[in-house]
C-alpha positions as CSV (number, residue, x, y, z in Angstrom):
1,M,-22.2,31.2,-15.5
2,I,-19.2,29.5,-14.0
3,V,-19.5,27.7,-10.6
4,V,-16.0,27.4,-8.8
5,P,-15.3,23.8,-7.7
6,P,-15.5,23.5,-3.6
7,H,-12.1,23.9,-2.0
8,E,-11.9,24.3,1.8
9,T,-8.8,22.8,2.8
10,E,-5.3,24.9,2.6
11,T,-3.6,21.6,1.2
12,V,-4.8,20.5,-1.9
13,T,-5.4,16.4,-1.7
14,L,-5.7,14.1,-4.5
15,S,-9.4,13.9,-4.1
16,D,-9.4,17.6,-4.7
17,L,-7.9,17.0,-7.8
18,Q,-9.9,14.5,-8.9
19,E,-13.1,16.4,-8.1
20,L,-11.5,19.4,-10.0
21,A,-11.2,17.2,-13.0
22,Q,-14.8,16.2,-12.9
23,W,-15.6,19.8,-12.6
24,L,-13.8,20.9,-15.5
25,R,-15.3,18.3,-17.7
26,G,-18.7,19.8,-16.9
27,Q,-17.4,23.3,-18.1
28,L,-15.5,22.3,-21.3
29,P,-17.5,21.4,-24.4
30,A,-18.2,17.6,-24.7
31,S,-16.9,17.6,-28.2
32,V,-13.3,18.7,-27.0
33,L,-12.5,16.0,-24.4
34,G,-11.8,12.1,-24.7
35,S,-11.4,11.5,-21.0
36,D,-11.3,13.5,-17.8
37,P,-8.7,16.3,-17.6
38,E,-5.7,15.9,-15.8
39,A,-4.8,18.1,-12.9
40,T,-1.6,18.4,-11.0
41,I,-0.5,21.3,-8.5
42,D,2.4,22.5,-6.5
43,A,3.3,25.2,-4.4
44,D,3.3,27.8,-7.4
45,E,1.3,26.2,-10.2
46,L,-1.9,24.3,-11.1
47,L,-1.2,22.5,-14.3
48,I,-4.4,21.2,-16.5
49,I,-4.0,19.1,-19.3
50,L,-6.9,18.5,-21.6
51,T,-7.2,14.9,-23.1
52,L,-8.7,15.4,-26.7
53,D,-10.8,12.7,-28.4
54,T,-8.8,11.3,-31.3
55,E,-10.9,8.3,-32.1
56,M,-11.8,9.5,-35.2
57,F,-7.9,9.6,-36.4
58,V,-6.7,6.9,-38.9
59,G,-3.1,6.5,-40.2
60,E,0.0,6.1,-38.2
61,G,3.6,7.8,-37.8
62,K,4.1,11.2,-39.2
63,I,0.5,11.4,-40.6
64,R,-1.3,10.8,-37.4
65,R,1.3,13.0,-35.6
66,R,0.5,15.9,-38.0
67,A,-3.1,15.2,-37.4
68,E,-2.6,15.3,-33.7
69,Q,-0.7,18.5,-33.8
70,E,-3.4,20.4,-36.0
71,L,-6.3,19.2,-33.4
72,I,-4.4,20.6,-30.6
73,E,-3.9,24.0,-32.4
74,R,-7.6,23.9,-33.6
75,L,-9.1,23.6,-30.3
76,R,-6.3,25.7,-28.4
77,S,-7.7,28.5,-30.5
78,Q,-11.5,27.5,-29.9
79,T,-11.4,27.2,-26.2
80,R,-8.9,30.3,-25.4
81,Q,-11.7,32.5,-24.1
82,L,-13.2,29.9,-22.0
83,R,-10.0,28.9,-20.6
84,I,-8.9,32.3,-19.5
85,Q,-12.3,32.4,-17.6
86,L,-11.7,29.1,-16.0
87,G,-8.2,30.1,-15.3
88,R,-9.2,33.2,-13.4
89,H,-11.6,31.5,-11.4
90,L,-9.3,28.7,-10.5
91,E,-6.4,30.9,-9.8
92,R,-8.5,32.7,-7.0
93,T,-9.8,29.3,-5.7
94,Y,-6.5,27.6,-5.4
95,S,-4.5,30.7,-5.0
96,C,-2.0,29.8,-7.5
97,A,-1.0,30.3,-11.4
98,V,-2.8,28.1,-13.8
99,S,-1.2,26.6,-16.8
100,W,-2.9,24.8,-19.5
101,G,-1.9,21.9,-21.9
102,M,-3.5,19.7,-24.4
103,R,-2.8,15.7,-25.4
104,A,-3.8,14.2,-28.6
105,G,-2.8,10.7,-28.7
106,E,1.0,11.0,-28.0
107,T,1.3,14.6,-28.8
108,L,1.5,16.8,-25.6
109,E,1.7,20.6,-25.9
110,L,1.9,23.1,-23.0
111,F,0.5,26.5,-23.7
112,T,1.2,28.7,-20.9
113,P,3.9,27.1,-18.9
114,N,4.5,29.1,-15.7
115,T,8.2,29.6,-14.5
116,A,8.6,30.2,-10.7
117,P,11.4,31.5,-9.1
118,V,13.6,29.0,-7.0
119,M,15.8,30.4,-4.2
120,T,18.8,28.2,-3.7
121,R,22.3,28.5,-2.5
122,L,24.9,26.9,-4.8
123,S,28.8,26.4,-3.8
124,R,31.7,28.0,-6.1
125,Q,32.0,24.6,-7.9
126,E,28.1,24.5,-8.6
127,R,28.1,28.1,-9.8
128,Q,31.1,27.3,-12.1
129,V,29.0,24.6,-13.8
130,L,26.5,27.3,-14.7
131,D,28.8,29.7,-15.8
132,T,30.4,27.1,-18.2
133,L,27.2,26.5,-20.0
134,I,27.2,30.4,-20.5
135,A,30.7,30.6,-21.8
136,A,30.0,27.9,-24.1
137,N,27.1,30.0,-25.3
138,I,24.6,27.1,-24.5
139,V,22.4,29.5,-22.2
140,H,22.8,33.0,-21.7
141,T,21.8,33.5,-17.9
142,R,22.6,31.4,-14.5
143,S,18.8,30.7,-14.3
144,A,18.8,29.2,-17.8
145,A,21.8,27.1,-17.2
146,L,19.9,26.0,-14.1
147,S,16.9,25.0,-16.0
148,Y,18.9,23.3,-18.8
149,I,20.4,21.1,-16.1
150,V,17.4,20.1,-14.5
151,R,15.5,19.3,-18.2
152,L,18.8,17.4,-18.9
153,F,18.3,15.3,-15.9
154,A,14.7,14.6,-16.5
155,A,15.7,13.5,-20.3
156,E,18.2,11.1,-19.1
157,H,16.3,9.8,-16.2
158,Q,12.7,9.6,-17.3
159,E,12.0,6.2,-16.4
160,W,13.2,6.8,-12.7
161,L,11.3,9.7,-12.5
162,N,8.3,8.2,-13.4
163,T,8.8,5.3,-11.2
164,A,9.4,8.0,-8.4
165,Q,6.3,9.9,-9.3
166,Q,4.1,7.0,-9.2
167,A,5.4,6.0,-5.7
168,V,4.8,9.5,-4.4
169,Q,1.0,9.3,-5.7
170,Q,0.6,6.2,-4.0
171,M,2.2,7.6,-0.8
172,T,-0.3,10.6,-1.2
173,S,-3.5,8.2,-1.6
174,L,-2.3,6.4,1.5
175,R,-1.7,9.3,3.6
176,E,-5.4,10.5,2.6
177,Q,-6.8,7.0,3.5
178,L,-5.1,7.0,7.0
179,R,-6.0,10.7,7.8
180,P,-7.6,10.4,11.2
181,Q,-11.2,11.3,11.5
182,Q,-12.6,13.7,14.1
183,R,-13.6,11.5,17.0
184,G,-16.0,12.3,20.0
185,N,-14.6,12.6,23.8
186,P,-13.1,9.5,24.8
187,P,-15.2,6.9,27.2
188,P,-15.1,7.7,30.8
189,L,-12.2,5.8,32.7
190,D,-13.8,2.7,34.9
191,L,-12.6,3.5,38.4
192,S,-14.7,0.8,40.0
193,T,-12.0,-2.0,39.3
194,D,-8.3,-1.4,40.3
195,H,-6.2,-2.8,37.5
196,S,-2.8,-1.8,38.9
197,K,-2.5,-4.8,40.7
198,P,-2.1,-8.2,39.1
199,S,-5.2,-10.5,40.2
200,L,-4.4,-13.7,42.1
């Protein structure tokens, strides 16, 4: 029986994701995970990355990468039905699509990356950039061209993006700490003393 993690607020907070990661660890076989899963969410997608146990691995370089890839492929197949069940429950809980991935050492593979439509208005010059990529047979559609440009920017500015994402996470955590708590009614105003006039 799968017990859906509690989720009462419309906005998913950092503490919600931490609670979700702990809940997932209790739902998945202990032999699969090396540490708590990673859960990130935006307006359209909940991405869950399972970090696999690779302590038994030996070797380096290509041999280790091959072992990491083989482990991901094996556990992807073994956990498919369970991930489908968990994903359906989470989609109803968080009202967004669920994607899965696995990380083994330095190897990361996303299984079901969802693509969400993004509405945007581009100028004529910006559309010409997309059409140039199509004419050069790099991509076949404008949406694919836009996706290509985003991935290219991410590849060239990954260090900056990592710094920016860490700063965003820190700000999110700080906002949660400063979130006002419900308070009772203010104390009654003491009218016995008139503070409007300075004392002599």
